[in-house]
N, C-alpha and C positions, 0 to 999 in steps of 0.2 A: 202813553204808548207812543213809540217812535214809529211814525207811519210812512216814513220814506228815508232813503240815504240822502247824503248831502249835496249831490250835484245834479238835480234834475235841470234838463236842458232849458225850460221855460224860465226858471229863476235866474240862471245865469245870462240869459238873453235879455231879460228885462230888468234885472236887479230889483230894487225896492222902489216902486213909483211914488209911494207915499207911507208915511208913518203916523201913529195915532199914540196918544198919552195912556199910561196905565191909569186905573182908578185909584184915587187918592182921598175919596171922601164917600160918606153914605149918599145914595140917591134914591129916587123913586121913579117909576114909569108904568106904563100899562103892560108892555110885553117885553121880556128879556129874551134875546137870541143868543144861544151859546155856540160859537163856532163861527168864524168869519172868513170861510172859504166860499166856493160858488153856491153851495147850497144855502148858507146863511145870507149871502148877498142877495140872492134871488128872493128869499123869504123876506128880507128887509124891504126890498123893491115893492113886493106885493102889499105888505102891511102899511108901508109909508103911503102908498096910493089908496089904502083903505082909510086913511087919515088916523092911523094909530100912533100913539107915542111909543117909540121903540128905543131900546138900549142894546147894543151888541158888546159882547166881550169874547176874547180869545186868549188862551194861554201862551200862544206864540205871537209873532208878528202876523198881520193879517195875510191871508191866502198862503201861508207857509206850511200847510199840512198836505193832505192828499191833493188838493187842487194844484199845488206846484208840480206834483209827480204825474198829472193826467196827461195821456197822450192826445186828449182833446178831439177825439172822433166822436161824431154824432150819428147814431144808427137808431132806426125805429126796430130793428131786429133785436130781440131779446136773447140772452145767452142760451135759453132753451128754445130750439126751433119750434115754429107755430104748431106744426102737426103733432109734435110731442107735447107741447104746452096744452093743447086742447084735451089730450088724454089725462094730463095731470089735474087741470083745475076747471075743465069744462069750456064749452064753445064760447059762451058769452064773455067769460072773464079773459080767456086767452086772445081772443080776436080784439076785443076792446083794448086791452093792454098794448098790442101791436098798433092799433089804431091811434091811441093817445100818445104813444112814443113818437108816431109820425107827426101828429099834431104838434107836439112839443117842439120839434125842430123848427116848424113854421113860427110857432108863438115866440120862440127864443130870437128868430130873425127879426120880428117885430120890435121885440124889447131892445135889441141891439141898435136898430134904426132909430128908435126913439130917443135913446140916451146918447146917440152919436159915439158908439164905442169903436175905437180902432183896434179890432181884436182879430183882424184876419179871417172873418167868417166867409166861407165859400161853400155853396152847395156842390155836392158831388154825386155821381153814381156809386153805389155800394155793390161791390162784387164779392159774393159768398161762393168759394171755389172747392171742387172736390180734390182732396189731396191724393187720393188713391182710387183705383178702379171700383174697389168695394164700396166706396161712398156715393157712387153715381145714383144707384137706386134710391138711396136715402134722400139725396139732394132732389131727385125727381118727386119723391113724395112732399118734400118741402115746397117746391115750386108749385105743385098742383094745390096745395093747401092755401099758399098766398094768393095765387091767381083766382082760385074759387071765392075768396073773401074779399076781392076788389082791390088788391095791391097791385101796382103797376110794376110788373117784373117781366124780364126777358130771359129766355134760355140761351146760354151761350155754349156752343160746342167746343171741342177741344181745339179746332182749327181756329175758332174765333177767339178763344182766350190766348192763343199763341200769338195772334196779331197784336195783342197788348203787351207782349213781352213776358207773359205769365205762363209758366209750365204747370199745366193742371189738366184734368181729364173732362171738365165741364164746370159751369158756373150758373149762378142766378145772379143777373144785374137788376138791381132795384133803383128806381129813380130818386127815392128819398134818402139822402145822406148829406153829411156836411163835415167840415173841419173848422177849427178855429184855434185861437189861443186863449184858453179858459182862464189862465193866470191874468192876463191882461183885462178880460172881460169881468172877472170878479173885482178887480181893483177898480175899474171904471164904474161899476154898479155901486160899490161902496162910496166913491166920491159923489155920484149922483145923489145917493140917499143922504149922505151927510149934509150936502147942501139943501136938502129938504127937511132936515131936523133929526136925522139918525144920530144918536150918540154912540161913538165907537171908542172902545178901550182895549188895546192890545196888551200882551204880557200881563194879563189879568185872569187868574185861574179861579173858577169856582170851586169851592171845597165842599160845601153842603147847601141843600135847599130844605127849608122847613116851613111849616104852615104857621101862620099867625092871624087868628081870626078868619076872615074870608080872603086873605091875601097870602102871597108867598114870599119869604125872605131868603135871598140867594146871599151867601156869605163868601166873600173872597178869601184866598189863602192869606192875604195880608190883613184880614180882619174887618174889612168894610162891607157894609150890607147894601143890597139892592132890593127895594121893595117893589113888587110887581103882581099883577093879577094872573098872568100866564107866563110860562117859560116854553120857549121852543128849542129843542135840542137839535142842532145841526152839526154834530160832531162826527159824522160818519162811523168809521170803523171803531173809533174811541168810544162810542155809545155802547160797546160792550161792557165798559166799566161801570155804567149807570143803569142800563135798561132793566137788568136783573132777569134776563131771559136768554136762553141759548138758542138764538135765532139766526146766527150766521157762522159759517165756518171760514175762518180767516186764512188766507193765501198770501204767499210772496209772489210778486210779479216783477219782471225786468223789462227795461226799455233801452233802446239805443237810438241816437241820431247820427246820421252821416255827415261827412263833410259836405258843404255846399257844392251842388253841381252847377257848371256853367249854364246848363239848360236842363230843366227837369225832364226826366224821361217821359216820352209821349204818353205811356199808359198811366202815368201818375198825374197827368194835368187835369182830368176830369173824374178821376176815380180813387176810392178808397177800396181796401181788400181785407178780407178775413177768411180763414179756411175751416175745413171740417174736422181738423185734428181736435183731440181733447187731451190737454187744453190747446185752445186755438191760438194761431199767429195772427197778427193784424198789422197793416202797413198803411201809411198816408205820406203825403208831401207837405211841407211847410211853405210859408209865404216868403221865406229867405232862401228857398231852393234846396233844402234838405229832404231826405226821406227818414221818417221816423217809423220804427217798428217796435212790436213789444210781444210778450208771451213768456214761455218757459216757466209757467206757474209751478210752485211747490207750496207744500203744506207750511204754514207760518209756525215757526218755533219761537224766534225772538229776532229782534232787529240786528243784533250782532251776526247772528248765523246767516240771516237774510243777505246782509250786506257782503259777507265773506265769499258768498257764492258768485258774486258779481263777475269777477274774471272768468270763471268757468262758463257763466251764461252769456258773456260776450261772445266767446268763440262759438258756442252753440247756436246763438241767433244769428250771427253773421253766416254760418254755415247753412242755416235754414233759409235766409234770404237768398243767398246763391243758388240754392235748390229750386226756390219758387221763381226767381227772376235771374236766370243764368247769365244773360247778356247785359246786366246792369251792374256796373262796379259799385261796391258798397264799401267806403272807407270810414271806419268807425271814428267818431270825433268826441261824442258824449255818451255816457251811460249812467243809468241810475236804477235803483230798486224801490219798490213801494209795496205797501200792505193793502189788499183789497179783500173782499169777502163774498161768499155765495150763499144765498138762501136756499132752502130745499127746493123752491120753484122758480128761483131766479127773478122773483117779483119784489118790489119794495115793501117797506112797512110804514105806514102812515097813521097818525092819530096818537092816542093815549094808551099806553100799556095798562095803566092803572085808571079806570074811569072816574075814581073819587079824586084823583089830583089833576090839576091844571098844568100838567107838564106833557107836552106834545112832541112827537118825534117826526122828522123826515129822514128815513133811512133807505138811500137808493143805492143798495149794494150791487156789485157786479158791473158789467161793461156798460150799463146804461145810467150811470150815476148822475150825469148831467141832465138827460131828459127826464128821468124820474124826479129830479130836484125841480124842474119846471112843472111837472104834473103836481108834485107836493104842495106847491104854493097855494093852489086852490084848495086842496084837501084841508090843510092846517087852518087856513081862514074859517072854514065851516067848523072844524074842530073846536076852535077858540069861540066861535059864535054859537056853539052847540046845536048847529043844523045839520041835516043829513046831506051826505054827498056819496056818490057811488064809489069813490076811491077809499072812503072810510070803511066801506064794507069789503070790497075786493082785497084791500091790502092791510087789513086790521091785524092787531096783535091777537094771539090765541086762535088763529084760523087753522 
């Protein structure tokens, strides 16, 4: 699957920090990670620290799938608002999902500090704003739900949001949010793990996985074999090709990056934004003085049709930006399209679709892909070790 168009901003900005060889012979290891994006990189970090012998492959250059197309916003808020998620999955699962997404941002900050990654990580306030008067009561319900369950939130009136340069009817301001450059972080994680023994092979595609006695054999498209005990699939939306379940509805999404400002507008210095539209719009600044925005989601048909929509979506998104921030000039510099997915409850899937096979998945679909991947590290270690973990119950397949 082609999960993104050709010119995501992060890839242009950073080029290819490093490259790895393709696999040219048969090898063996304890664990095979398929997918060398941010999810695979975090999983490798966890397993290497658990002193596992790990090999990683990717059909592309590393970090060149959905990771390169990410707008790299970190939120504890899930795509389904808390008060609605409670109705869908129950109080315990809903509240803990929000709490653990919040914790994931803190955990990621610690990892970044440990490996000394220069990835522009900055903590920000997250502003969830009402796009219309009709959304105010809905937003009030969400504010009360978060406040009642211990989240640090503040109600912003129409006058208060206007002081930020935002045209909206009200907003919830949360303390827990962040931004970074996920492409740089993923590459830094891979470099760190490679120095500690991780074997990485890019442009190496796994064609099939079969069982042999108590082990698994992953066969590459070029006919080489990798013998392992466990496989961890970190292939994101491409997992729809292998997981064998209709667990996600694929969407096309679009993103823009402005020209660099001489000085970032005041409202963007300490805040990220997203709104109550369906599908929602989201906005953030970058460490080189730009504003990145995304949205305009459509049902995914195929990559060619998605990319053909980009010129139209550029105009729509620029118009939407001007409506939300009428006094901030937005001059388009870069645009790109990507594929993402939505689950029925906006929650991830962790663990084994087939309990009889040692094939594990981290599927962090939706707007929380990065924070879900941080959560998934712990879940998959327990899945490999055949020990219980709450995430393996909350986010199991066939739920």
